[in-house]
mmCIF file of the N, C-alpha and C atoms, coordinates in Angstrom:
data_MODEL
# 
_entry.id   MODEL 
# 
loop_
_atom_site.group_PDB 
_atom_site.id 
_atom_site.type_symbol 
_atom_site.label_atom_id 
_atom_site.label_alt_id 
_atom_site.label_comp_id 
_atom_site.label_asym_id 
_atom_site.label_entity_id 
_atom_site.label_seq_id 
_atom_site.pdbx_PDB_ins_code 
_atom_site.Cartn_x 
_atom_site.Cartn_y 
_atom_site.Cartn_z 
_atom_site.occupancy 
_atom_site.B_iso_or_equiv 
_atom_site.pdbx_formal_charge 
_atom_site.auth_seq_id 
_atom_site.auth_comp_id 
_atom_site.auth_asym_id 
_atom_site.auth_atom_id 
_atom_site.pdbx_PDB_model_num 
ATOM 1   N N  . MET A 1 1  ? 1.819   0.345   -5.515  1.00 0.00 ? 1  MET A N  1 
ATOM 2   C CA . MET A 1 1  ? 1.790   0.147   -3.734  1.00 0.00 ? 1  MET A CA 1 
ATOM 3   C C  . MET A 1 1  ? 0.138   -0.543  -3.495  1.00 0.00 ? 1  MET A C  1 
ATOM 4   N N  . THR A 1 2  ? 0.201   -1.421  -2.594  1.00 0.00 ? 2  THR A N  1 
ATOM 5   C CA . THR A 1 2  ? -1.082  -2.005  -2.462  1.00 0.00 ? 2  THR A CA 1 
ATOM 6   C C  . THR A 1 2  ? -1.177  -2.325  -0.641  1.00 0.00 ? 2  THR A C  1 
ATOM 7   N N  . ASN A 1 3  ? -2.424  -2.414  -0.396  1.00 0.00 ? 3  ASN A N  1 
ATOM 8   C CA . ASN A 1 3  ? -2.613  -2.940  1.016   1.00 0.00 ? 3  ASN A CA 1 
ATOM 9   C C  . ASN A 1 3  ? -2.746  -4.444  1.011   1.00 0.00 ? 3  ASN A C  1 
ATOM 10  N N  . ILE A 1 4  ? -1.970  -5.248  1.862   1.00 0.00 ? 4  ILE A N  1 
ATOM 11  C CA . ILE A 1 4  ? -2.104  -6.472  1.971   1.00 0.00 ? 4  ILE A CA 1 
ATOM 12  C C  . ILE A 1 4  ? -2.954  -6.919  3.169   1.00 0.00 ? 4  ILE A C  1 
ATOM 13  N N  . ARG A 1 5  ? -3.934  -7.190  2.790   1.00 0.00 ? 5  ARG A N  1 
ATOM 14  C CA . ARG A 1 5  ? -5.004  -7.276  4.346   1.00 0.00 ? 5  ARG A CA 1 
ATOM 15  C C  . ARG A 1 5  ? -4.876  -9.098  4.344   1.00 0.00 ? 5  ARG A C  1 
ATOM 16  N N  . ARG A 1 6  ? -4.698  -9.990  3.497   1.00 0.00 ? 6  ARG A N  1 
ATOM 17  C CA . ARG A 1 6  ? -4.470  -11.005 3.987   1.00 0.00 ? 6  ARG A CA 1 
ATOM 18  C C  . ARG A 1 6  ? -3.424  -12.017 3.573   1.00 0.00 ? 6  ARG A C  1 
ATOM 19  N N  . THR A 1 7  ? -2.668  -11.526 4.763   1.00 0.00 ? 7  THR A N  1 
ATOM 20  C CA . THR A 1 7  ? -1.064  -12.074 5.062   1.00 0.00 ? 7  THR A CA 1 
ATOM 21  C C  . THR A 1 7  ? -1.024  -13.697 4.960   1.00 0.00 ? 7  THR A C  1 
ATOM 22  N N  . HIS A 1 8  ? -2.069  -14.398 5.254   1.00 0.00 ? 8  HIS A N  1 
ATOM 23  C CA . HIS A 1 8  ? -2.031  -15.617 5.229   1.00 0.00 ? 8  HIS A CA 1 
ATOM 24  C C  . HIS A 1 8  ? -2.410  -16.232 3.514   1.00 0.00 ? 8  HIS A C  1 
ATOM 25  N N  . SER A 1 9  ? -2.610  -15.460 2.675   1.00 0.00 ? 9  SER A N  1 
ATOM 26  C CA . SER A 1 9  ? -2.718  -15.773 1.536   1.00 0.00 ? 9  SER A CA 1 
ATOM 27  C C  . SER A 1 9  ? -1.195  -16.622 0.896   1.00 0.00 ? 9  SER A C  1 
ATOM 28  N N  . PRO A 1 10 ? -1.265  -17.535 -0.097  1.00 0.00 ? 10 PRO A N  1 
ATOM 29  C CA . PRO A 1 10 ? -0.218  -18.033 -0.263  1.00 0.00 ? 10 PRO A CA 1 
ATOM 30  C C  . PRO A 1 10 ? 0.590   -17.461 -1.450  1.00 0.00 ? 10 PRO A C  1 
ATOM 31  N N  . HIS A 1 11 ? -0.309  -16.111 -2.073  1.00 0.00 ? 11 HIS A N  1 
ATOM 32  C CA . HIS A 1 11 ? 0.166   -15.283 -2.843  1.00 0.00 ? 11 HIS A CA 1 
ATOM 33  C C  . HIS A 1 11 ? 1.119   -14.547 -2.553  1.00 0.00 ? 11 HIS A C  1 
ATOM 34  N N  . TRP A 1 12 ? 1.225   -14.040 -1.075  1.00 0.00 ? 12 TRP A N  1 
ATOM 35  C CA . TRP A 1 12 ? 2.016   -13.093 -0.498  1.00 0.00 ? 12 TRP A CA 1 
ATOM 36  C C  . TRP A 1 12 ? 3.256   -13.721 0.185   1.00 0.00 ? 12 TRP A C  1 
ATOM 37  N N  . ARG A 1 13 ? 3.039   -15.144 0.617   1.00 0.00 ? 13 ARG A N  1 
ATOM 38  C CA . ARG A 1 13 ? 3.912   -15.674 1.479   1.00 0.00 ? 13 ARG A CA 1 
ATOM 39  C C  . ARG A 1 13 ? 5.460   -15.592 1.306   1.00 0.00 ? 13 ARG A C  1 
ATOM 40  N N  . ARG A 1 14 ? 5.810   -15.650 -0.050  1.00 0.00 ? 14 ARG A N  1 
ATOM 41  C CA . ARG A 1 14 ? 7.404   -15.544 -0.475  1.00 0.00 ? 14 ARG A CA 1 
ATOM 42  C C  . ARG A 1 14 ? 8.068   -13.875 -0.162  1.00 0.00 ? 14 ARG A C  1 
ATOM 43  N N  . TRP A 1 15 ? 7.241   -12.978 0.091   1.00 0.00 ? 15 TRP A N  1 
ATOM 44  C CA . TRP A 1 15 ? 7.659   -11.758 0.098   1.00 0.00 ? 15 TRP A CA 1 
ATOM 45  C C  . TRP A 1 15 ? 7.437   -11.370 1.851   1.00 0.00 ? 15 TRP A C  1 
ATOM 46  N N  . LEU A 1 16 ? 6.863   -12.203 2.321   1.00 0.00 ? 16 LEU A N  1 
ATOM 47  C CA . LEU A 1 16 ? 6.690   -12.072 4.133   1.00 0.00 ? 16 LEU A CA 1 
ATOM 48  C C  . LEU A 1 16 ? 7.992   -11.992 5.030   1.00 0.00 ? 16 LEU A C  1 
ATOM 49  N N  . GLY A 1 17 ? 9.028   -12.615 4.490   1.00 0.00 ? 17 GLY A N  1 
ATOM 50  C CA . GLY A 1 17 ? 9.805   -12.771 5.245   1.00 0.00 ? 17 GLY A CA 1 
ATOM 51  C C  . GLY A 1 17 ? 10.829  -11.398 5.732   1.00 0.00 ? 17 GLY A C  1 
ATOM 52  N N  . PRO A 1 18 ? 11.814  -11.830 6.619   1.00 0.00 ? 18 PRO A N  1 
ATOM 53  C CA . PRO A 1 18 ? 12.361  -10.726 6.974   1.00 0.00 ? 18 PRO A CA 1 
ATOM 54  C C  . PRO A 1 18 ? 13.201  -9.706  6.118   1.00 0.00 ? 18 PRO A C  1 
ATOM 55  N N  . ALA A 1 19 ? 13.784  -10.644 4.763   1.00 0.00 ? 19 ALA A N  1 
ATOM 56  C CA . ALA A 1 19 ? 14.857  -10.137 3.926   1.00 0.00 ? 19 ALA A CA 1 
ATOM 57  C C  . ALA A 1 19 ? 13.974  -9.045  3.020   1.00 0.00 ? 19 ALA A C  1 
ATOM 58  N N  . ASN A 1 20 ? 12.452  -8.890  3.157   1.00 0.00 ? 20 ASN A N  1 
ATOM 59  C CA . ASN A 1 20 ? 11.738  -7.983  2.089   1.00 0.00 ? 20 ASN A CA 1 
ATOM 60  C C  . ASN A 1 20 ? 10.586  -7.083  3.153   1.00 0.00 ? 20 ASN A C  1 
ATOM 61  N N  . ARG A 1 21 ? 11.350  -6.859  4.348   1.00 0.00 ? 21 ARG A N  1 
ATOM 62  C CA . ARG A 1 21 ? 10.610  -5.909  5.379   1.00 0.00 ? 21 ARG A CA 1 
ATOM 63  C C  . ARG A 1 21 ? 11.235  -4.386  5.144   1.00 0.00 ? 21 ARG A C  1 
ATOM 64  N N  . CYS A 1 22 ? 10.601  -3.642  5.251   1.00 0.00 ? 22 CYS A N  1 
ATOM 65  C CA . CYS A 1 22 ? 11.037  -2.329  5.102   1.00 0.00 ? 22 CYS A CA 1 
ATOM 66  C C  . CYS A 1 22 ? 10.148  -1.423  5.955   1.00 0.00 ? 22 CYS A C  1 
ATOM 67  N N  . VAL A 1 23 ? 10.339  -0.093  5.824   1.00 0.00 ? 23 VAL A N  1 
ATOM 68  C CA . VAL A 1 23 ? 9.281   1.004   6.815   1.00 0.00 ? 23 VAL A CA 1 
ATOM 69  C C  . VAL A 1 23 ? 9.119   2.011   5.588   1.00 0.00 ? 23 VAL A C  1 
ATOM 70  N N  . VAL A 1 24 ? 7.881   2.521   5.379   1.00 0.00 ? 24 VAL A N  1 
ATOM 71  C CA . VAL A 1 24 ? 7.734   3.250   4.279   1.00 0.00 ? 24 VAL A CA 1 
ATOM 72  C C  . VAL A 1 24 ? 7.416   4.633   4.942   1.00 0.00 ? 24 VAL A C  1 
ATOM 73  N N  . PRO A 1 25 ? 8.142   5.768   4.887   1.00 0.00 ? 25 PRO A N  1 
ATOM 74  C CA . PRO A 1 25 ? 7.774   7.065   5.413   1.00 0.00 ? 25 PRO A CA 1 
ATOM 75  C C  . PRO A 1 25 ? 6.631   7.916   4.635   1.00 0.00 ? 25 PRO A C  1 
ATOM 76  N N  . LEU A 1 26 ? 5.971   8.434   5.731   1.00 0.00 ? 26 LEU A N  1 
ATOM 77  C CA . LEU A 1 26 ? 4.567   9.106   4.913   1.00 0.00 ? 26 LEU A CA 1 
ATOM 78  C C  . LEU A 1 26 ? 4.193   10.481  5.939   1.00 0.00 ? 26 LEU A C  1 
ATOM 79  N N  . THR A 1 27 ? 3.546   11.093  5.302   1.00 0.00 ? 27 THR A N  1 
ATOM 80  C CA . THR A 1 27 ? 2.979   12.057  6.052   1.00 0.00 ? 27 THR A CA 1 
ATOM 81  C C  . THR A 1 27 ? 1.469   12.546  6.233   1.00 0.00 ? 27 THR A C  1 
ATOM 82  N N  . SER A 1 28 ? 0.937   11.602  5.225   1.00 0.00 ? 28 SER A N  1 
ATOM 83  C CA . SER A 1 28 ? -0.652  11.407  5.021   1.00 0.00 ? 28 SER A CA 1 
ATOM 84  C C  . SER A 1 28 ? -0.977  10.214  4.001   1.00 0.00 ? 28 SER A C  1 
ATOM 85  N N  . PHE A 1 29 ? -2.141  9.445   4.233   1.00 0.00 ? 29 PHE A N  1 
ATOM 86  C CA . PHE A 1 29 ? -2.377  8.618   3.186   1.00 0.00 ? 29 PHE A CA 1 
ATOM 87  C C  . PHE A 1 29 ? -3.907  8.885   2.753   1.00 0.00 ? 29 PHE A C  1 
ATOM 88  N N  . CYS A 1 30 ? -4.018  8.101   1.846   1.00 0.00 ? 30 CYS A N  1 
ATOM 89  C CA . CYS A 1 30 ? -5.629  8.027   1.336   1.00 0.00 ? 30 CYS A CA 1 
ATOM 90  C C  . CYS A 1 30 ? -6.151  6.742   1.158   1.00 0.00 ? 30 CYS A C  1 
ATOM 91  N N  . GLU A 1 31 ? -7.249  6.552   1.714   1.00 0.00 ? 31 GLU A N  1 
ATOM 92  C CA . GLU A 1 31 ? -8.315  5.403   1.475   1.00 0.00 ? 31 GLU A CA 1 
ATOM 93  C C  . GLU A 1 31 ? -9.621  5.887   1.004   1.00 0.00 ? 31 GLU A C  1 
ATOM 94  N N  . TYR A 1 32 ? -10.103 5.159   0.219   1.00 0.00 ? 32 TYR A N  1 
ATOM 95  C CA . TYR A 1 32 ? -11.561 5.394   -0.364  1.00 0.00 ? 32 TYR A CA 1 
ATOM 96  C C  . TYR A 1 32 ? -12.516 4.754   0.483   1.00 0.00 ? 32 TYR A C  1 
ATOM 97  N N  . ASP A 1 33 ? -13.533 6.113   0.726   1.00 0.00 ? 33 ASP A N  1 
ATOM 98  C CA . ASP A 1 33 ? -14.757 5.582   1.550   1.00 0.00 ? 33 ASP A CA 1 
ATOM 99  C C  . ASP A 1 33 ? -15.821 5.345   0.490   1.00 0.00 ? 33 ASP A C  1 
ATOM 100 N N  . THR A 1 34 ? -17.122 4.691   1.285   1.00 0.00 ? 34 THR A N  1 
ATOM 101 C CA . THR A 1 34 ? -18.355 4.834   0.152   1.00 0.00 ? 34 THR A CA 1 
ATOM 102 C C  . THR A 1 34 ? -19.213 5.768   0.792   1.00 0.00 ? 34 THR A C  1 
ATOM 103 N N  . ILE A 1 35 ? -19.649 6.790   -0.002  1.00 0.00 ? 35 ILE A N  1 
ATOM 104 C CA . ILE A 1 35 ? -20.748 7.830   0.507   1.00 0.00 ? 35 ILE A CA 1 
ATOM 105 C C  . ILE A 1 35 ? -21.543 8.093   -0.143  1.00 0.00 ? 35 ILE A C  1 
ATOM 106 N N  . ASP A 1 36 ? -23.038 7.653   -0.121  1.00 0.00 ? 36 ASP A N  1 
ATOM 107 C CA . ASP A 1 36 ? -24.007 7.731   -0.654  1.00 0.00 ? 36 ASP A CA 1 
ATOM 108 C C  . ASP A 1 36 ? -23.691 6.915   -1.875  1.00 0.00 ? 36 ASP A C  1 
ATOM 109 N N  . GLY A 1 37 ? -23.250 5.795   -2.025  1.00 0.00 ? 37 GLY A N  1 
ATOM 110 C CA . GLY A 1 37 ? -23.164 4.784   -2.934  1.00 0.00 ? 37 GLY A CA 1 
ATOM 111 C C  . GLY A 1 37 ? -21.889 5.467   -3.937  1.00 0.00 ? 37 GLY A C  1 
ATOM 112 N N  . LYS A 1 38 ? -20.960 5.943   -3.876  1.00 0.00 ? 38 LYS A N  1 
ATOM 113 C CA . LYS A 1 38 ? -20.064 6.412   -4.550  1.00 0.00 ? 38 LYS A CA 1 
ATOM 114 C C  . LYS A 1 38 ? -18.610 6.661   -3.838  1.00 0.00 ? 38 LYS A C  1 
ATOM 115 N N  . LYS A 1 39 ? -17.698 6.213   -4.528  1.00 0.00 ? 39 LYS A N  1 
ATOM 116 C CA . LYS A 1 39 ? -16.238 6.151   -3.790  1.00 0.00 ? 39 LYS A CA 1 
ATOM 117 C C  . LYS A 1 39 ? -15.690 7.484   -3.724  1.00 0.00 ? 39 LYS A C  1 
ATOM 118 N N  . VAL A 1 40 ? -15.393 7.842   -2.436  1.00 0.00 ? 40 VAL A N  1 
ATOM 119 C CA . VAL A 1 40 ? -14.690 8.974   -2.115  1.00 0.00 ? 40 VAL A CA 1 
ATOM 120 C C  . VAL A 1 40 ? -13.466 9.141   -1.329  1.00 0.00 ? 40 VAL A C  1 
ATOM 121 N N  . PRO A 1 41 ? -12.570 9.831   -2.031  1.00 0.00 ? 41 PRO A N  1 
ATOM 122 C CA . PRO A 1 41 ? -11.283 9.680   -1.038  1.00 0.00 ? 41 PRO A CA 1 
ATOM 123 C C  . PRO A 1 41 ? -11.481 10.540  0.316   1.00 0.00 ? 41 PRO A C  1 
ATOM 124 N N  . THR A 1 42 ? -10.600 9.583   1.274   1.00 0.00 ? 42 THR A N  1 
ATOM 125 C CA . THR A 1 42 ? -10.574 10.558  2.561   1.00 0.00 ? 42 THR A CA 1 
ATOM 126 C C  . THR A 1 42 ? -8.956  10.325  2.847   1.00 0.00 ? 42 THR A C  1 
ATOM 127 N N  . TRP A 1 43 ? -8.609  11.642  3.378   1.00 0.00 ? 43 TRP A N  1 
ATOM 128 C CA . TRP A 1 43 ? -7.088  11.696  3.766   1.00 0.00 ? 43 TRP A CA 1 
ATOM 129 C C  . TRP A 1 43 ? -6.840  11.651  5.456   1.00 0.00 ? 43 TRP A C  1 
ATOM 130 N N  . PHE A 1 44 ? -5.841  10.723  5.615   1.00 0.00 ? 44 PHE A N  1 
ATOM 131 C CA . PHE A 1 44 ? -5.740  10.944  6.880   1.00 0.00 ? 44 PHE A CA 1 
ATOM 132 C C  . PHE A 1 44 ? -4.273  11.226  7.114   1.00 0.00 ? 44 PHE A C  1 
ATOM 133 N N  . ALA A 1 45 ? -3.877  11.349  8.333   1.00 0.00 ? 45 ALA A N  1 
ATOM 134 C CA . ALA A 1 45 ? -2.454  12.027  8.987   1.00 0.00 ? 45 ALA A CA 1 
ATOM 135 C C  . ALA A 1 45 ? -2.638  12.120  10.264  1.00 0.00 ? 45 ALA A C  1 
ATOM 136 N N  . ARG A 1 46 ? -1.519  11.971  11.081  1.00 0.00 ? 46 ARG A N  1 
ATOM 137 C CA . ARG A 1 46 ? -1.449  12.220  12.555  1.00 0.00 ? 46 ARG A CA 1 
ATOM 138 C C  . ARG A 1 46 ? -2.020  13.147  13.381  1.00 0.00 ? 46 ARG A C  1 
ATOM 139 N N  . ASP A 1 47 ? -1.830  14.432  12.666  1.00 0.00 ? 47 ASP A N  1 
ATOM 140 C CA . ASP A 1 47 ? -2.716  15.473  12.974  1.00 0.00 ? 47 ASP A CA 1 
ATOM 141 C C  . ASP A 1 47 ? -2.359  16.852  12.020  1.00 0.00 ? 47 ASP A C  1 
ATOM 142 N N  . GLU A 1 48 ? -3.194  18.077  12.352  1.00 0.00 ? 48 GLU A N  1 
ATOM 143 C CA . GLU A 1 48 ? -2.917  19.094  11.156  1.00 0.00 ? 48 GLU A CA 1 
ATOM 144 C C  . GLU A 1 48 ? -1.639  19.592  10.651  1.00 0.00 ? 48 GLU A C  1 
ATOM 145 N N  . SER A 1 49 ? -0.583  19.101  11.422  1.00 0.00 ? 49 SER A N  1 
ATOM 146 C CA . SER A 1 49 ? 0.776   19.400  10.893  1.00 0.00 ? 49 SER A CA 1 
ATOM 147 C C  . SER A 1 49 ? 1.589   18.360  10.123  1.00 0.00 ? 49 SER A C  1 
ATOM 148 N N  . ARG A 1 50 ? 0.857   17.328  9.937   1.00 0.00 ? 50 ARG A N  1 
ATOM 149 C CA . ARG A 1 50 ? 1.314   16.392  9.247   1.00 0.00 ? 50 ARG A CA 1 
ATOM 150 C C  . ARG A 1 50 ? 2.651   15.806  9.350   1.00 0.00 ? 50 ARG A C  1 
ATOM 151 N N  . PRO A 1 51 ? 3.011   15.513  10.630  1.00 0.00 ? 51 PRO A N  1 
ATOM 152 C CA . PRO A 1 51 ? 4.446   14.872  10.930  1.00 0.00 ? 51 PRO A CA 1 
ATOM 153 C C  . PRO A 1 51 ? 4.817   13.770  10.101  1.00 0.00 ? 51 PRO A C  1 
ATOM 154 N N  . LEU A 1 52 ? 5.887   13.610  10.064  1.00 0.00 ? 52 LEU A N  1 
ATOM 155 C CA . LEU A 1 52 ? 6.505   12.177  9.348   1.00 0.00 ? 52 LEU A CA 1 
ATOM 156 C C  . LEU A 1 52 ? 6.366   11.085  10.516  1.00 0.00 ? 52 LEU A C  1 
ATOM 157 N N  . MET A 1 53 ? 5.826   9.984   9.565   1.00 0.00 ? 53 MET A N  1 
ATOM 158 C CA . MET A 1 53 ? 5.502   8.879   10.366  1.00 0.00 ? 53 MET A CA 1 
ATOM 159 C C  . MET A 1 53 ? 5.844   7.751   9.737   1.00 0.00 ? 53 MET A C  1 
ATOM 160 N N  . VAL A 1 54 ? 5.709   6.311   9.933   1.00 0.00 ? 54 VAL A N  1 
ATOM 161 C CA . VAL A 1 54 ? 6.509   5.039   9.003   1.00 0.00 ? 54 VAL A CA 1 
ATOM 162 C C  . VAL A 1 54 ? 4.967   4.149   8.961   1.00 0.00 ? 54 VAL A C  1 
ATOM 163 N N  . PHE A 1 55 ? 4.725   3.600   8.100   1.00 0.00 ? 55 PHE A N  1 
ATOM 164 C CA . PHE A 1 55 ? 4.185   2.007   7.972   1.00 0.00 ? 55 PHE A CA 1 
ATOM 165 C C  . PHE A 1 55 ? 5.155   0.778   7.892   1.00 0.00 ? 55 PHE A C  1 
ATOM 166 N N  . ALA A 1 56 ? 4.464   -0.136  8.379   1.00 0.00 ? 56 ALA A N  1 
ATOM 167 C CA . ALA A 1 56 ? 5.566   -1.164  8.088   1.00 0.00 ? 56 ALA A CA 1 
ATOM 168 C C  . ALA A 1 56 ? 5.328   -1.865  6.348   1.00 0.00 ? 56 ALA A C  1 
ATOM 169 N N  . GLY A 1 57 ? 6.313   -2.349  5.819   1.00 0.00 ? 57 GLY A N  1 
ATOM 170 C CA . GLY A 1 57 ? 5.731   -2.516  4.625   1.00 0.00 ? 57 GLY A CA 1 
ATOM 171 C C  . GLY A 1 57 ? 6.935   -3.765  3.957   1.00 0.00 ? 57 GLY A C  1 
ATOM 172 N N  . ILE A 1 58 ? 6.604   -4.268  2.862   1.00 0.00 ? 58 ILE A N  1 
ATOM 173 C CA . ILE A 1 58 ? 7.445   -5.333  2.159   1.00 0.00 ? 58 ILE A CA 1 
ATOM 174 C C  . ILE A 1 58 ? 7.857   -5.038  0.676   1.00 0.00 ? 58 ILE A C  1 
ATOM 175 N N  . TRP A 1 59 ? 8.656   -5.087  0.299   1.00 0.00 ? 59 TRP A N  1 
ATOM 176 C CA . TRP A 1 59 ? 9.139   -4.411  -0.944  1.00 0.00 ? 59 TRP A CA 1 
ATOM 177 C C  . TRP A 1 59 ? 9.767   -5.778  -1.929  1.00 0.00 ? 59 TRP A C  1 
ATOM 178 N N  . THR A 1 60 ? 9.742   -5.659  -3.074  1.00 0.00 ? 60 THR A N  1 
ATOM 179 C CA . THR A 1 60 ? 10.526  -6.520  -3.899  1.00 0.00 ? 60 THR A CA 1 
ATOM 180 C C  . THR A 1 60 ? 10.591  -6.081  -5.222  1.00 0.00 ? 60 THR A C  1 
ATOM 181 N N  . ASN A 1 61 ? 11.561  -6.397  -6.375  1.00 0.00 ? 61 ASN A N  1 
ATOM 182 C CA . ASN A 1 61 ? 11.872  -5.848  -7.247  1.00 0.00 ? 61 ASN A CA 1 
ATOM 183 C C  . ASN A 1 61 ? 10.912  -6.088  -8.393  1.00 0.00 ? 61 ASN A C  1 
ATOM 184 N N  . TRP A 1 62 ? 10.155  -5.070  -9.127  1.00 0.00 ? 62 TRP A N  1 
ATOM 185 C CA . TRP A 1 62 ? 9.394   -5.183  -10.354 1.00 0.00 ? 62 TRP A CA 1 
ATOM 186 C C  . TRP A 1 62 ? 9.511   -6.047  -11.403 1.00 0.00 ? 62 TRP A C  1 
ATOM 187 N N  . THR A 1 63 ? 8.953   -7.242  -11.553 1.00 0.00 ? 63 THR A N  1 
ATOM 188 C CA . THR A 1 63 ? 9.334   -8.086  -12.560 1.00 0.00 ? 63 THR A CA 1 
ATOM 189 C C  . THR A 1 63 ? 8.476   -8.274  -13.842 1.00 0.00 ? 63 THR A C  1 
ATOM 190 N N  . SER A 1 64 ? 7.472   -7.334  -13.856 1.00 0.00 ? 64 SER A N  1 
ATOM 191 C CA . SER A 1 64 ? 6.083   -7.741  -14.506 1.00 0.00 ? 64 SER A CA 1 
ATOM 192 C C  . SER A 1 64 ? 6.004   -6.369  -15.686 1.00 0.00 ? 64 SER A C  1 
ATOM 193 N N  . VAL A 1 65 ? 4.854   -6.498  -16.197 1.00 0.00 ? 65 VAL A N  1 
ATOM 194 C CA . VAL A 1 65 ? 4.294   -5.359  -17.069 1.00 0.00 ? 65 VAL A CA 1 
ATOM 195 C C  . VAL A 1 65 ? 3.017   -4.717  -16.451 1.00 0.00 ? 65 VAL A C  1 
ATOM 196 N N  . ARG A 1 66 ? 2.804   -3.609  -16.485 1.00 0.00 ? 66 ARG A N  1 
ATOM 197 C CA . ARG A 1 66 ? 1.880   -3.227  -15.662 1.00 0.00 ? 66 ARG A CA 1 
ATOM 198 C C  . ARG A 1 66 ? 0.192   -3.243  -16.417 1.00 0.00 ? 66 ARG A C  1 
ATOM 199 N N  . LYS A 1 67 ? 0.420   -3.152  -17.876 1.00 0.00 ? 67 LYS A N  1 
ATOM 200 C CA . LYS A 1 67 ? -0.626  -3.548  -19.003 1.00 0.00 ? 67 LYS A CA 1 
ATOM 201 C C  . LYS A 1 67 ? -0.134  -4.446  -19.622 1.00 0.00 ? 67 LYS A C  1 
ATOM 202 N N  . VAL A 1 68 ? -0.139  -5.578  -19.640 1.00 0.00 ? 68 VAL A N  1 
ATOM 203 C CA . VAL A 1 68 ? 0.064   -6.720  -20.252 1.00 0.00 ? 68 VAL A CA 1 
ATOM 204 C C  . VAL A 1 68 ? -0.484  -6.716  -21.736 1.00 0.00 ? 68 VAL A C  1 
ATOM 205 N N  . LYS A 1 69 ? -1.822  -6.192  -21.899 1.00 0.00 ? 69 LYS A N  1 
ATOM 206 C CA . LYS A 1 69 ? -2.377  -6.045  -23.284 1.00 0.00 ? 69 LYS A CA 1 
ATOM 207 C C  . LYS A 1 69 ? -1.598  -4.907  -24.224 1.00 0.00 ? 69 LYS A C  1 
ATOM 208 N N  . GLU A 1 70 ? -1.237  -3.858  -23.584 1.00 0.00 ? 70 GLU A N  1 
ATOM 209 C CA . GLU A 1 70 ? -0.555  -2.706  -24.281 1.00 0.00 ? 70 GLU A CA 1 
ATOM 210 C C  . GLU A 1 70 ? 0.897   -3.071  -24.314 1.00 0.00 ? 70 GLU A C  1 
ATOM 211 N N  . GLY A 1 71 ? 1.429   -3.905  -23.765 1.00 0.00 ? 71 GLY A N  1 
ATOM 212 C CA . GLY A 1 71 ? 2.927   -4.186  -23.787 1.00 0.00 ? 71 GLY A CA 1 
ATOM 213 C C  . GLY A 1 71 ? 3.917   -2.949  -23.031 1.00 0.00 ? 71 GLY A C  1 
ATOM 214 N N  . ARG A 1 72 ? 2.911   -2.237  -22.057 1.00 0.00 ? 72 ARG A N  1 
ATOM 215 C CA . ARG A 1 72 ? 3.768   -1.164  -21.211 1.00 0.00 ? 72 ARG A CA 1 
ATOM 216 C C  . ARG A 1 72 ? 4.315   -1.694  -19.820 1.00 0.00 ? 72 ARG A C  1 
# 
């Protein structure tokens, strides 16, 4: 999973059409913040009860390997 911040990038263009759109259900998510020069995980939720919410997403079938050098 990744955040796509540059939707105008040619790399993402083929997946941005309606056929690849989806919603991603979640109750909380994490982003890293830099505090005193260190990356620190920061969790976000709608409120303390962590109700279900959704993000807009795109999907595609995975067609590659994660670690090319290790063959996995």
